[in-house]
N, CA and C atoms of all chains as a GROMACS GRO file, in nm:
protein
  642
    1MET      N    1   8.915   9.942   9.418
    1MET     CA    2   9.009  10.025   9.493
    1MET      C    3   9.141  10.034   9.414
    2VAL      N    4   9.199  10.150   9.413
    2VAL     CA    5   9.330  10.169   9.346
    2VAL      C    6   9.424  10.238   9.443
    3ILE      N    7   9.540  10.180   9.460
    3ILE     CA    8   9.642  10.233   9.550
    3ILE      C    9   9.740  10.316   9.470
    4VAL      N   10   9.765  10.439   9.512
    4VAL     CA   11   9.854  10.527   9.438
    4VAL      C   12   9.978  10.564   9.519
    5ASP      N   13  10.082  10.609   9.450
    5ASP     CA   14  10.204  10.655   9.518
    5ASP      C   15  10.186  10.798   9.568
    6ASP      N   16  10.295  10.851   9.628
    6ASP     CA   17  10.284  10.984   9.689
    6ASP      C   18  10.257  11.093   9.586
    7HIS      N   19  10.314  11.081   9.467
    7HIS     CA   20  10.294  11.184   9.363
    7HIS      C   21  10.146  11.188   9.320
    8LEU      N   22  10.089  11.070   9.287
    8LEU     CA   23   9.949  11.066   9.249
    8LEU      C   24   9.859  11.102   9.362
    9ALA      N   25   9.899  11.066   9.483
    9ALA     CA   26   9.822  11.097   9.603
    9ALA      C   27   9.808  11.250   9.618
   10LEU      N   28   9.920  11.322   9.597
   10LEU     CA   29   9.914  11.469   9.606
   10LEU      C   30   9.817  11.525   9.505
   11ILE      N   31   9.822  11.469   9.383
   11ILE     CA   32   9.734  11.521   9.280
   11ILE      C   33   9.588  11.485   9.310
   12SER      N   34   9.567  11.370   9.370
   12SER     CA   35   9.433  11.330   9.407
   12SER      C   36   9.377  11.420   9.517
   13ILE      N   37   9.461  11.452   9.617
   13ILE     CA   38   9.417  11.542   9.723
   13ILE      C   39   9.378  11.678   9.661
   14ALA      N   40   9.452  11.718   9.558
   14ALA     CA   41   9.426  11.848   9.496
   14ALA      C   42   9.305  11.843   9.402
   15GLY      N   43   9.247  11.725   9.385
   15GLY     CA   44   9.129  11.718   9.302
   15GLY      C   45   9.159  11.722   9.152
   16ALA      N   46   9.279  11.680   9.110
   16ALA     CA   47   9.321  11.694   8.973
   16ALA      C   48   9.374  11.563   8.917
   17LEU      N   49   9.326  11.451   8.967
   17LEU     CA   50   9.379  11.320   8.927
   17LEU      C   51   9.340  11.283   8.785
   18PRO      N   52   9.434  11.235   8.702
   18PRO     CA   53   9.398  11.189   8.570
   18PRO      C   54   9.328  11.050   8.579
   19ASP      N   55   9.278  11.001   8.465
   19ASP     CA   56   9.214  10.868   8.462
   19ASP      C   57   9.319  10.760   8.497
   20LEU      N   58   9.287  10.680   8.595
   20LEU     CA   59   9.381  10.577   8.639
   20LEU      C   60   9.354  10.441   8.577
   21GLY      N   61   9.244  10.430   8.508
   21GLY     CA   62   9.213  10.304   8.447
   21GLY      C   63   9.184  10.196   8.550
   22ALA      N   64   9.134  10.232   8.665
   22ALA     CA   65   9.104  10.139   8.773
   22ALA      C   66   8.991  10.198   8.853
   23SER      N   67   8.917  10.111   8.920
   23SER     CA   68   8.798  10.157   8.992
   23SER      C   69   8.835  10.229   9.121
   24SER      N   70   8.756  10.329   9.158
   24SER     CA   71   8.778  10.404   9.285
   24SER      C   72   8.731  10.315   9.401
   25PRO      N   73   8.758  10.348   9.527
   25PRO     CA   74   8.817  10.471   9.576
   25PRO      C   75   8.967  10.474   9.556
   26VAL      N   76   9.022  10.598   9.557
   26VAL     CA   77   9.166  10.617   9.548
   26VAL      C   78   9.221  10.617   9.689
   27VAL      N   79   9.319  10.533   9.709
   27VAL     CA   80   9.381  10.519   9.845
   27VAL      C   81   9.533  10.522   9.830
   28THR      N   82   9.600  10.541   9.942
   28THR     CA   83   9.747  10.530   9.946
   28THR      C   84   9.785  10.458  10.074
   29THR      N   85   9.914  10.429  10.086
   29THR     CA   86   9.966  10.362  10.204
   29THR      C   87  10.018  10.464  10.304
   30TYR      N   88  10.036  10.421  10.426
   30TYR     CA   89  10.092  10.507  10.529
   30TYR      C   90  10.233  10.554  10.490
   31SER      N   91  10.314  10.463  10.433
   31SER     CA   92  10.450  10.500  10.400
   31SER      C   93  10.453  10.609  10.292
   32PHE      N   94  10.366  10.600  10.191
   32PHE     CA   95  10.360  10.705  10.091
   32PHE      C   96  10.305  10.834  10.149
   33GLN      N   97  10.210  10.826  10.240
   33GLN     CA   98  10.159  10.946  10.304
   33GLN      C   99  10.271  11.012  10.388
   34TYR      N  100  10.351  10.930  10.456
   34TYR     CA  101  10.461  10.981  10.535
   34TYR      C  102  10.561  11.056  10.444
   35ARG      N  103  10.590  10.992  10.331
   35ARG     CA  104  10.687  11.055  10.236
   35ARG      C  105  10.638  11.190  10.189
   36MET      N  106  10.511  11.197  10.150
   36MET     CA  107  10.465  11.326  10.095
   36MET      C  108  10.450  11.433  10.207
   37ALA      N  109  10.408  11.388  10.326
   37ALA     CA  110  10.397  11.484  10.436
   37ALA      C  111  10.537  11.536  10.473
   38ARG      N  112  10.637  11.449  10.473
   38ARG     CA  113  10.773  11.492  10.502
   38ARG      C  114  10.822  11.590  10.396
   39ALA      N  115  10.790  11.564  10.270
   39ALA     CA  116  10.832  11.654  10.163
   39ALA      C  117  10.766  11.793  10.177
   40VAL      N  118  10.639  11.795  10.210
   40VAL     CA  119  10.571  11.924  10.228
   40VAL      C  120  10.630  12.001  10.346
   41SER      N  121  10.653  11.928  10.454
   41SER     CA  122  10.708  11.993  10.573
   41SER      C  123  10.850  12.046  10.546
   42ASP      N  124  10.931  11.963  10.477
   42ASP     CA  125  11.067  12.003  10.442
   42ASP      C  126  11.067  12.125  10.352
   43SER      N  127  10.977  12.130  10.254
   43SER     CA  128  10.968  12.242  10.165
   43SER      C  129  10.929  12.370  10.236
   44ALA      N  130  10.843  12.351  10.337
   44ALA     CA  131  10.802  12.468  10.417
   44ALA      C  132  10.920  12.523  10.498
   45GLN      N  133  11.002  12.430  10.551
   45GLN     CA  134  11.118  12.474  10.631
   45GLN      C  135  11.223  12.538  10.548
   46THR      N  136  11.252  12.479  10.431
   46THR     CA  137  11.359  12.530  10.346
   46THR      C  138  11.314  12.644  10.261
   47GLY      N  139  11.178  12.656  10.238
   47GLY     CA  140  11.128  12.758  10.154
   47GLY      C  141  11.148  12.732  10.008
   48SER      N  142  11.179  12.603   9.976
   48SER     CA  143  11.215  12.572   9.837
   48SER      C  144  11.098  12.591   9.739
   49LEU      N  145  10.974  12.576   9.788
   49LEU     CA  146  10.862  12.591   9.698
   49LEU      C  147  10.769  12.703   9.747
   50SER      N  148  10.828  12.794   9.824
   50SER     CA  149  10.746  12.896   9.895
   50SER      C  150  10.668  12.982   9.796
   51SER      N  151  10.725  13.009   9.679
   51SER     CA  152  10.654  13.096   9.584
   51SER      C  153  10.528  13.030   9.531
   52ARG      N  154  10.530  12.897   9.525
   52ARG     CA  155  10.412  12.828   9.466
   52ARG      C  156  10.331  12.756   9.574
   53LEU      N  157  10.384  12.753   9.697
   53LEU     CA  158  10.312  12.690   9.807
   53LEU      C  159  10.299  12.793   9.920
   54PRO      N  160  10.211  12.894   9.903
   54PRO     CA  161  10.209  13.008   9.991
   54PRO      C  162  10.161  12.977  10.135
   55ASP      N  163  10.086  12.870  10.154
   55ASP     CA  164  10.040  12.838  10.289
   55ASP      C  165  10.081  12.694  10.323
   56PRO      N  166  10.208  12.673  10.356
   56PRO     CA  167  10.255  12.537  10.376
   56PRO      C  168  10.187  12.464  10.492
   57ALA      N  169  10.146  12.540  10.595
   57ALA     CA  170  10.074  12.476  10.708
   57ALA      C  171   9.943  12.416  10.662
   58ALA      N  172   9.871  12.491  10.584
   58ALA     CA  173   9.743  12.440  10.531
   58ALA      C  174   9.765  12.321  10.436
   59ALA      N  175   9.874  12.328  10.358
   59ALA     CA  176   9.906  12.218  10.266
   59ALA      C  177   9.940  12.094  10.345
   60LEU      N  178  10.014  12.108  10.452
   60LEU     CA  179  10.054  11.995  10.536
   60LEU      C  180   9.930  11.932  10.600
   61GLY      N  181   9.839  12.018  10.647
   61GLY     CA  182   9.713  11.968  10.705
   61GLY      C  183   9.632  11.889  10.606
   62ARG      N  184   9.630  11.938  10.482
   62ARG     CA  185   9.558  11.869  10.374
   62ARG      C  186   9.618  11.731  10.350
   63VAL      N  187   9.752  11.721  10.361
   63VAL     CA  188   9.821  11.593  10.334
   63VAL      C  189   9.806  11.497  10.453
   64THR      N  190   9.815  11.552  10.573
   64THR     CA  191   9.805  11.461  10.689
   64THR      C  192   9.661  11.418  10.720
   65HIS      N  193   9.565  11.502  10.680
   65HIS     CA  194   9.424  11.471  10.700
   65HIS      C  195   9.346  11.496  10.570
   66PRO      N  196   9.374  11.413  10.468
   66PRO     CA  197   9.308  11.433  10.341
   66PRO      C  198   9.158  11.408  10.350
   67PRO      N  199   9.080  11.480  10.268
   67PRO     CA  200   8.935  11.450  10.268
   67PRO      C  201   8.911  11.312  10.205
   68ALA      N  202   8.825  11.236  10.269
   68ALA     CA  203   8.808  11.094  10.227
   68ALA      C  204   8.752  11.082  10.088
   69TYR      N  205   8.682  11.182  10.040
   69TYR     CA  206   8.625  11.168   9.904
   69TYR      C  207   8.735  11.186   9.798
   70ARG      N  208   8.852  11.228   9.838
   70ARG     CA  209   8.963  11.240   9.742
   70ARG      C  210   9.072  11.136   9.767
   71LEU      N  211   9.099  11.105   9.893
   71LEU     CA  212   9.207  11.010   9.923
   71LEU      C  213   9.184  10.950  10.061
   72VAL      N  214   9.199  10.818  10.066
   72VAL     CA  215   9.194  10.745  10.194
   72VAL      C  216   9.330  10.684  10.220
   73VAL      N  217   9.378  10.694  10.343
   73VAL     CA  218   9.506  10.635  10.380
   73VAL      C  219   9.474  10.500  10.449
   74LEU      N  220   9.529  10.392  10.392
   74LEU     CA  221   9.502  10.258  10.445
   74LEU      C  222   9.572  10.234  10.576
   75ASP      N  223   9.508  10.162  10.666
   75ASP     CA  224   9.570  10.121  10.792
   75ASP      C  225   9.664  10.002  10.762
   76PRO      N  226   9.792  10.020  10.789
   76PRO     CA  227   9.888   9.912  10.754
   76PRO      C  228   9.867   9.786  10.835
   77ARG      N  229   9.800   9.796  10.949
   77ARG     CA  230   9.785   9.679  11.033
   77ARG      C  231   9.694   9.576  10.966
   78SER      N  232   9.603   9.618  10.883
   78SER     CA  233   9.508   9.524  10.823
   78SER      C  234   9.576   9.429  10.726
   79SER      N  235   9.687   9.472  10.668
   79SER     CA  236   9.751   9.387  10.565
   79SER      C  237   9.891   9.343  10.604
   80ILE      N  238   9.915   9.334  10.736
   80ILE     CA  239  10.050   9.303  10.779
   80ILE      C  240  10.093   9.159  10.740
   81ASP      N  241  10.001   9.066  10.739
   81ASP     CA  242  10.034   8.931  10.698
   81ASP      C  243  10.086   8.927  10.555
   82GLU      N  244  10.015   8.994  10.464
   82GLU     CA  245  10.056   8.998  10.326
   82GLU      C  246  10.185   9.074  10.307
   83ALA      N  247  10.202   9.182  10.385
   83ALA     CA  248  10.327   9.263  10.376
   83ALA      C  249  10.447   9.182  10.419
   84ILE      N  250  10.432   9.103  10.521
   84ILE     CA  251  10.541   9.016  10.568
   84ILE      C  252  10.574   8.912  10.462
   85HIS      N  253  10.471   8.857  10.399
   85HIS     CA  254  10.491   8.762  10.292
   85HIS      C  255  10.576   8.824  10.181
   86VAL      N  256  10.543   8.946  10.140
   86VAL     CA  257  10.617   9.014  10.033
   86VAL      C  258  10.760   9.042  10.078
   87ALA      N  259  10.775   9.088  10.202
   87ALA     CA  260  10.908   9.124  10.250
   87ALA      C  261  11.000   9.000  10.256
   88THR      N  262  10.948   8.892  10.301
   88THR     CA  263  11.033   8.771  10.318
   88THR      C  264  11.055   8.701  10.182
   89SER      N  265  10.956   8.704  10.094
   89SER     CA  266  10.968   8.636   9.965
   89SER      C  267  11.056   8.708   9.870
   90TYR      N  268  11.055   8.844   9.874
   90TYR     CA  269  11.125   8.923   9.771
   90TYR      C  270  11.231   9.018   9.830
   91ARG      N  271  11.256   9.008   9.961
   91ARG     CA  272  11.349   9.099  10.027
   91ARG      C  273  11.309   9.245  10.002
   92ALA      N  274  11.176   9.268  10.009
   92ALA     CA  275  11.127   9.403   9.984
   92ALA      C  276  11.141   9.489  10.106
   93ASN      N  277  11.164   9.618  10.087
   93ASN     CA  278  11.170   9.708  10.204
   93ASN      C  279  11.026   9.744  10.246
   94LEU      N  280  11.019   9.826  10.353
   94LEU     CA  281  10.885   9.854  10.408
   94LEU      C  282  10.792   9.918  10.307
   95LEU      N  283  10.840  10.015  10.230
   95LEU     CA  284  10.756  10.083  10.135
   95LEU      C  285  10.690   9.988  10.038
   96LEU      N  286  10.772   9.900   9.979
   96LEU     CA  287  10.722   9.804   9.879
   96LEU      C  288  10.639   9.694   9.942
   97ALA      N  289  10.682   9.645  10.057
   97ALA     CA  290  10.606   9.537  10.122
   97ALA      C  291  10.466   9.587  10.163
   98GLU      N  292  10.460   9.708  10.214
   98GLU     CA  293  10.330   9.763  10.254
   98GLU      C  294  10.242   9.786  10.131
   99LEU      N  295  10.301   9.835  10.024
   99LEU     CA  296  10.227   9.864   9.904
   99LEU      C  297  10.167   9.736   9.844
  100VAL      N  298  10.249   9.634   9.822
  100VAL     CA  299  10.201   9.512   9.759
  100VAL      C  300  10.114   9.434   9.856
  101GLY      N  301  10.150   9.434   9.983
  101GLY     CA  302  10.068   9.368  10.086
  101GLY      C  303   9.928   9.422  10.087
  102ALA      N  304   9.916   9.556  10.078
  102ALA     CA  305   9.782   9.616  10.079
  102ALA      C  306   9.702   9.579   9.954
  103ALA      N  307   9.777   9.575   9.840
  103ALA     CA  308   9.708   9.536   9.713
  103ALA      C  309   9.655   9.395   9.724
  104LEU      N  310   9.736   9.305   9.782
  104LEU     CA  311   9.693   9.166   9.794
  104LEU      C  312   9.576   9.154   9.892
  105HIS      N  313   9.587   9.222  10.002
  105HIS     CA  314   9.483   9.213  10.106
  105HIS      C  315   9.348   9.271  10.056
  106HIS      N  316   9.354   9.384   9.989
  106HIS     CA  317   9.232   9.450   9.946
  106HIS      C  318   9.191   9.416   9.804
  107ARG      N  319   9.269   9.331   9.738
  107ARG     CA  320   9.246   9.298   9.597
  107ARG      C  321   9.237   9.428   9.515
  108ALA      N  322   9.335   9.513   9.537
  108ALA     CA  323   9.334   9.647   9.474
  108ALA      C  324   9.439   9.654   9.364
  109ALA      N  325   9.414   9.750   9.274
  109ALA     CA  326   9.513   9.781   9.168
  109ALA      C  327   9.615   9.878   9.226
  110ILE      N  328   9.731   9.885   9.158
  110ILE     CA  329   9.837   9.980   9.197
  110ILE      C  330   9.868  10.070   9.077
  111ARG      N  331   9.872  10.199   9.100
  111ARG     CA  332   9.912  10.296   8.995
  111ARG      C  333  10.016  10.387   9.056
  112VAL      N  334  10.131  10.398   8.990
  112VAL     CA  335  10.237  10.481   9.036
  112VAL      C  336  10.292  10.566   8.923
  113THR      N  337  10.365  10.670   8.953
  113THR     CA  338  10.430  10.753   8.853
  113THR      C  339  10.561  10.685   8.811
  114PRO      N  340  10.606  10.706   8.685
  114PRO     CA  341  10.726  10.640   8.638
  114PRO      C  342  10.848  10.661   8.726
  115GLY      N  343  10.859  10.778   8.789
  115GLY     CA  344  10.976  10.804   8.874
  115GLY      C  345  10.978  10.725   9.004
  116ASN      N  346  10.869  10.659   9.034
  116ASN     CA  347  10.858  10.585   9.157
  116ASN      C  348  10.849  10.434   9.134
  117VAL      N  349  10.910  10.386   9.026
  117VAL     CA  350  10.907  10.242   8.998
  117VAL      C  351  11.047  10.184   9.019
  118GLY      N  352  11.056  10.089   9.106
  118GLY     CA  353  11.185  10.022   9.129
  118GLY      C  354  11.216   9.918   9.022
  119ARG      N  355  11.342   9.875   9.020
  119ARG     CA  356  11.388   9.783   8.916
  119ARG      C  357  11.312   9.650   8.915
  120THR      N  358  11.274   9.604   9.034
  120THR     CA  359  11.214   9.470   9.042
  120THR      C  360  11.062   9.472   9.052
  121TRP      N  361  11.006   9.593   9.052
  121TRP     CA  362  10.865   9.604   9.084
  121TRP      C  363  10.773   9.530   8.988
  122ALA      N  364  10.796   9.550   8.857
  122ALA     CA  365  10.704   9.492   8.756
  122ALA      C  366  10.705   9.339   8.771
  123ARG      N  367  10.822   9.282   8.788
  123ARG     CA  368  10.832   9.134   8.798
  123ARG      C  369  10.764   9.086   8.926
  124LEU      N  370  10.782   9.157   9.033
  124LEU     CA  371  10.715   9.119   9.162
  124LEU      C  372  10.561   9.130   9.148
  125MET      N  373  10.515   9.237   9.089
  125MET     CA  374  10.369   9.256   9.074
  125MET      C  375  10.311   9.142   8.988
  126GLU      N  376  10.382   9.108   8.881
  126GLU     CA  377  10.335   9.004   8.794
  126GLU      C  378  10.332   8.867   8.867
  127ALA      N  379  10.435   8.842   8.945
  127ALA     CA  380  10.441   8.715   9.018
  127ALA      C  381  10.327   8.704   9.120
  128GLU      N  382  10.287   8.818   9.175
  128GLU     CA  383  10.181   8.816   9.278
  128GLU      C  384  10.042   8.842   9.218
  129GLY      N  385  10.035   8.862   9.086
  129GLY     CA  386   9.909   8.879   9.020
  129GLY      C  387   9.843   9.011   9.050
  130VAL      N  388   9.923   9.114   9.075
  130VAL     CA  389   9.869   9.250   9.106
  130VAL      C  390   9.854   9.329   8.976
  131ASP      N  391   9.737   9.395   8.964
  131ASP     CA  392   9.710   9.487   8.852
  131ASP      C  393   9.794   9.613   8.875
  132PHE      N  394   9.905   9.622   8.798
  132PHE     CA  395  10.003   9.726   8.823
  132PHE      C  396  10.030   9.802   8.693
  133ALA      N  397  10.034   9.933   8.700
  133ALA     CA  398  10.069  10.013   8.583
  133ALA      C  399  10.121  10.148   8.628
  134THR      N  400  10.198  10.214   8.538
  134THR     CA  401  10.244  10.347   8.564
  134THR      C  402  10.151  10.448   8.497
  135VAL      N  403  10.143  10.566   8.556
  135VAL     CA  404  10.053  10.672   8.508
  135VAL      C  405  10.136  10.800   8.501
  136GLU      N  406  10.132  10.866   8.383
  136GLU     CA  407  10.197  10.997   8.373
  136GLU      C  408  10.112  11.099   8.444
  137PRO      N  409  10.169  11.175   8.537
  137PRO     CA  410  10.086  11.270   8.613
  137PRO      C  411  10.038  11.388   8.526
  138MET      N  412   7.239  10.376   9.691
  138MET     CA  413   7.257  10.356   9.832
  138MET      C  414   7.235  10.209   9.871
  139ARG      N  415   7.301  10.165   9.972
  139ARG     CA  416   7.285  10.026  10.021
  139ARG      C  417   7.221  10.026  10.157
  140ARG      N  418   7.133   9.926  10.177
  140ARG     CA  419   7.075   9.912  10.308
  140ARG      C  420   7.175   9.855  10.409
  141THR      N  421   7.185   9.916  10.525
  141THR     CA  422   7.284   9.877  10.626
  141THR      C  423   7.217   9.868  10.760
  142ASN      N  424   7.235   9.758  10.832
  142ASN     CA  425   7.182   9.745  10.964
  142ASN      C  426   7.289   9.774  11.069
  143ILE      N  427   7.258   9.856  11.164
  143ILE     CA  428   7.354   9.884  11.276
  143ILE      C  429   7.278   9.875  11.407
  144TYR      N  430   7.354   9.842  11.512
  144TYR     CA  431   7.297   9.837  11.647
  144TYR      C  432   7.320   9.968  11.718
  145LEU      N  433   7.215  10.024  11.774
  145LEU     CA  434   7.222  10.147  11.854
  145LEU      C  435   7.161  10.125  11.991
  146THR      N  436   7.213  10.199  12.087
  146THR     CA  437   7.154  10.191  12.221
  146THR      C  438   7.020  10.269  12.219
  147ASP      N  439   6.944  10.246  12.322
  147ASP     CA  440   6.814  10.320  12.335
  147ASP      C  441   6.838  10.473  12.336
  148VAL      N  442   6.943  10.512  12.406
  148VAL     CA  443   6.972  10.653  12.414
  148VAL      C  444   7.007  10.711  12.277
  149GLU      N  445   7.091  10.636  12.202
  149GLU     CA  446   7.131  10.685  12.070
  149GLU      C  447   7.011  10.693  11.978
  150GLN      N  448   6.924  10.594  11.981
  150GLN     CA  449   6.805  10.596  11.898
  150GLN      C  450   6.716  10.714  11.932
  151ALA      N  451   6.697  10.737  12.062
  151ALA     CA  452   6.615  10.850  12.108
  151ALA      C  453   6.675  10.981  12.062
  152ALA      N  454   6.804  10.995  12.071
  152ALA     CA  455   6.870  11.120  12.032
  152ALA      C  456   6.855  11.137  11.881
  153LEU      N  457   6.872  11.032  11.804
  153LEU     CA  458   6.857  11.042  11.658
  153LEU      C  459   6.716  11.084  11.621
  154ASP      N  460   6.616  11.024  11.687
  154ASP     CA  461   6.477  11.053  11.657
  154ASP      C  462   6.446  11.199  11.694
  155ALA      N  463   6.502  11.246  11.806
  155ALA     CA  464   6.477  11.381  11.847
  155ALA      C  465   6.535  11.481  11.746
  156ARG      N  466   6.657  11.451  11.696
  156ARG     CA  467   6.721  11.537  11.593
  156ARG      C  468   6.638  11.536  11.467
  157ALA      N  469   6.592  11.417  11.426
  157ALA     CA  470   6.514  11.404  11.303
  157ALA      C  471   6.385  11.483  11.313
  158ALA      N  472   6.320  11.470  11.432
  158ALA     CA  473   6.195  11.545  11.450
  158ALA      C  474   6.218  11.696  11.446
  159ALA      N  475   6.326  11.738  11.508
  159ALA     CA  476   6.358  11.881  11.514
  159ALA      C  477   6.387  11.935  11.372
  160GLU      N  478   6.444  11.853  11.290
  160GLU     CA  479   6.483  11.897  11.154
  160GLU      C  480   6.379  11.864  11.050
  161GLY      N  481   6.270  11.796  11.093
  161GLY     CA  482   6.171  11.754  10.993
  161GLY      C  483   6.229  11.650  10.899
  162SER      N  484   6.318  11.570  10.948
  162SER     CA  485   6.391  11.477  10.866
  162SER      C  486   6.360  11.332  10.912
  163THR      N  487   6.439  11.238  10.862
  163THR     CA  488   6.423  11.099  10.904
  163THR      C  489   6.547  11.052  10.977
  164ARG      N  490   6.533  10.939  11.046
  164ARG     CA  491   6.650  10.885  11.118
  164ARG      C  492   6.764  10.856  11.018
  165SER      N  493   6.729  10.800  10.904
  165SER     CA  494   6.834  10.766  10.803
  165SER      C  495   6.907  10.891  10.755
  166GLU      N  496   6.830  10.995  10.729
  166GLU     CA  497   6.892  11.117  10.678
  166GLU      C  498   6.986  11.178  10.782
  167VAL      N  499   6.945  11.171  10.907
  167VAL     CA  500   7.032  11.225  11.013
  167VAL      C  501   7.160  11.141  11.021
  168VAL      N  502   7.149  11.011  11.013
  168VAL     CA  503   7.268  10.925  11.021
  168VAL      C  504   7.361  10.956  10.904
  169ARG      N  505   7.305  10.969  10.783
  169ARG     CA  506   7.389  10.997  10.668
  169ARG      C  507   7.458  11.131  10.680
  170SER      N  508   7.386  11.230  10.731
  170SER     CA  509   7.444  11.362  10.750
  170SER      C  510   7.561  11.361  10.850
  171ILE      N  511   7.542  11.284  10.958
  171ILE     CA  512   7.647  11.275  11.060
  171ILE      C  513   7.772  11.202  11.002
  172VAL      N  514   7.746  11.095  10.926
  172VAL     CA  515   7.856  11.022  10.866
  172VAL      C  516   7.933  11.111  10.767
  173ASP      N  517   7.858  11.182  10.681
  173ASP     CA  518   7.921  11.268  10.582
  173ASP      C  519   8.010  11.372  10.651
  174GLN      N  520   7.954  11.432  10.759
  174GLN     CA  521   8.030  11.540  10.826
  174GLN      C  522   8.150  11.482  10.898
  175GLU      N  523   8.132  11.368  10.966
  175GLU     CA  524   8.244  11.310  11.044
  175GLU      C  525   8.357  11.267  10.954
  176LEU      N  526   8.320  11.207  10.837
  176LEU     CA  527   8.423  11.152  10.748
  176LEU      C  528   8.460  11.249  10.638
  177ASN      N  529   8.408  11.370  10.642
  177ASN     CA  530   8.444  11.471  10.545
  177ASN      C  531   8.418  11.423  10.403
  178LEU      N  532   8.297  11.378  10.376
  178LEU     CA  533   8.267  11.314  10.251
  178LEU      C  534   8.197  11.406  10.151
  179ARG      N  535   8.188  11.534  10.181
  179ARG     CA  536   8.114  11.617  10.089
  179ARG      C  537   8.209  11.684   9.989
  180PRO      N  538   8.197  11.649   9.861
  180PRO     CA  539   8.286  11.708   9.760
  180PRO      C  540   8.274  11.860   9.756
  181ASP      N  541   8.384  11.923   9.732
  181ASP     CA  542   8.385  12.070   9.722
  181ASP      C  543   8.469  12.109   9.601
  182GLU      N  544   8.473  12.238   9.580
  182GLU     CA  545   8.557  12.291   9.471
  182GLU      C  546   8.702  12.288   9.513
  183GLN      N  547   8.789  12.306   9.415
  183GLN     CA  548   8.933  12.312   9.448
  183GLN      C  549   8.963  12.443   9.523
  184SER      N  550   9.016  12.427   9.641
  184SER     CA  551   9.053  12.543   9.720
  184SER      C  552   9.189  12.598   9.675
  185ASP      N  553   9.232  12.710   9.731
  185ASP     CA  554   9.364  12.766   9.694
  185ASP      C  555   9.473  12.666   9.735
  186VAL      N  556   9.453  12.600   9.846
  186VAL     CA  557   9.553  12.500   9.890
  186VAL      C  558   9.561  12.384   9.790
  187ASP      N  559   9.444  12.342   9.742
  187ASP     CA  560   9.442  12.236   9.640
  187ASP      C  561   9.515  12.277   9.516
  188LEU      N  562   9.490  12.396   9.469
  188LEU     CA  563   9.556  12.444   9.345
  188LEU      C  564   9.707  12.451   9.365
  189ALA      N  565   9.749  12.496   9.484
  189ALA     CA  566   9.892  12.506   9.512
  189ALA      C  567   9.955  12.367   9.518
  190LEU      N  568   9.885  12.271   9.578
  190LEU     CA  569   9.936  12.134   9.581
  190LEU      C  570   9.946  12.071   9.442
  191ALA      N  571   9.847  12.100   9.359
  191ALA     CA  572   9.849  12.047   9.222
  191ALA      C  573   9.968  12.103   9.146
  192GLU      N  574   9.995  12.232   9.169
  192GLU     CA  575  10.103  12.296   9.096
  192GLU      C  576  10.242  12.251   9.143
  193THR      N  577  10.251  12.212   9.270
  193THR     CA  578  10.383  12.175   9.326
  193THR      C  579  10.401  12.024   9.344
  194ALA      N  580  10.304  11.947   9.296
  194ALA     CA  581  10.308  11.802   9.321
  194ALA      C  582  10.434  11.738   9.267
  195ALA      N  583  10.475  11.777   9.146
  195ALA     CA  584  10.596  11.714   9.088
  195ALA      C  585  10.719  11.749   9.170
  196GLY      N  586  10.731  11.874   9.214
  196GLY     CA  587  10.845  11.912   9.293
  196GLY      C  588  10.846  11.846   9.431
  197LEU      N  589  10.730  11.831   9.488
  197LEU     CA  590  10.720  11.764   9.618
  197LEU      C  591  10.752  11.616   9.606
  198ALA      N  592  10.707  11.556   9.498
  198ALA     CA  593  10.736  11.413   9.476
  198ALA      C  594  10.886  11.393   9.459
  199GLU      N  595  10.952  11.484   9.389
  199GLU     CA  596  11.098  11.473   9.370
  199GLU      C  597  11.168  11.490   9.505
  200ARG      N  598  11.119  11.583   9.585
  200ARG     CA  599  11.179  11.607   9.716
  200ARG      C  600  11.156  11.484   9.808
  201ALA      N  601  11.040  11.422   9.793
  201ALA     CA  602  11.013  11.299   9.869
  201ALA      C  603  11.113  11.189   9.838
  202ARG      N  604  11.144  11.180   9.706
  202ARG     CA  605  11.246  11.077   9.664
  202ARG      C  606  11.381  11.110   9.720
  203GLU      N  607  11.420  11.237   9.715
  203GLU     CA  608  11.549  11.278   9.767
  203GLU      C  609  11.561  11.251   9.919
  204LEU      N  610  11.453  11.285   9.992
  204LEU     CA  611  11.456  11.264  10.135
  204LEU      C  612  11.462  11.116  10.174
  205SER      N  613  11.406  11.031  10.086
  205SER     CA  614  11.398  10.889  10.116
  205SER      C  615  11.519  10.810  10.064
  206ARG      N  616  11.606  10.879   9.991
  206ARG     CA  617  11.718  10.811   9.926
  206ARG      C  618  11.808  10.737  10.026
  207ASP      N  619  11.825  10.798  10.144
  207ASP     CA  620  11.913  10.737  10.243
  207ASP      C  621  11.834  10.661  10.352
  208ASP      N  622  11.705  10.640  10.324
  208ASP     CA  623  11.619  10.570  10.421
  208ASP      C  624  11.588  10.430  10.367
  209VAL      N  625  11.642  10.330  10.430
  209VAL     CA  626  11.629  10.193  10.375
  209VAL      C  627  11.484  10.146  10.375
  210ASP      N  628  11.402  10.203  10.459
  210ASP     CA  629  11.263  10.155  10.465
  210ASP      C  630  11.176  10.221  10.358
  211LEU      N  631  11.212  10.339  10.317
  211LEU     CA  632  11.121  10.418  10.236
  211LEU      C  633  11.171  10.456  10.095
  212HIS      N  634  11.288  10.410  10.056
  212HIS     CA  635  11.334  10.450   9.925
  212HIS      C  636  11.285  10.350   9.816
  213ILE      N  637  11.283  10.399   9.694
  213ILE     CA  638  11.240  10.317   9.580
  213ILE      C  639  11.359  10.228   9.539
  214THR      N  640  11.341  10.098   9.544
  214THR     CA  641  11.454  10.007   9.512
  214THR      C  642  11.431   9.939   9.376
   0.00000   0.00000   0.00000
C-alpha cells in the first residue's frame, strides 16, 4: 500500500500516475481528500480553472467518490491510536498525524510531491521507520 | 484470486443461486460481479473528466495549499 498526497491523488484519480516505487494499492487520507475536494470546489466557484476544468461538478464527484481501482480513501478511525502517538510525540497537526499514523497502522509507504513536504517531515518519517519519498508529478 | 469464506443467510444463498442459474453462471461469478459493481472496481479508459483533472492537478494542488495556509489542522508545516 502506498499513501499519496492530494496532488498525486488527483493524478491517480485521473489515471495518469507515474511510477511511485512502492506497491499498490494507491490510497490517500481523509485530510488530503478534503484538501483536494475543497480546491476543486473553490476553483469551480471562482472560475479560476474553468477553461481547463469544463465540468467542475463532475470533477468534484470524481474526487469525493473516486473509483477504488484508482484511489482508495482510508478511514481515519482505524489508525487513530497511531495518529495520536504522532501528534503527541512530534507536535504534528492533523494532516501530518493522520498521514504518518495511517502509514504506521497499515505498514504503508508514503509518496508526496516536493511542494507538500514540511520542514520536519523527513526526520519524523525516519524516526518512525516509514518508507518516505518525494515524487515529481 | 484468493479463496475467501463468507457467511450468508439461507435467503441470500438462494437468491445468489437463482441469479447464477438465470445467467448460466456460478455463485462465485455472481458474487465477484456484485462486488466489482458495488465497489466500482472495473478499470476504464480516461474520461474527459479524468483528462481535465490530470491537466489541472498542479493548479488544484497549489490552490489546496493556499486554502490550507491559514488552517492549523491542514497546512504543511
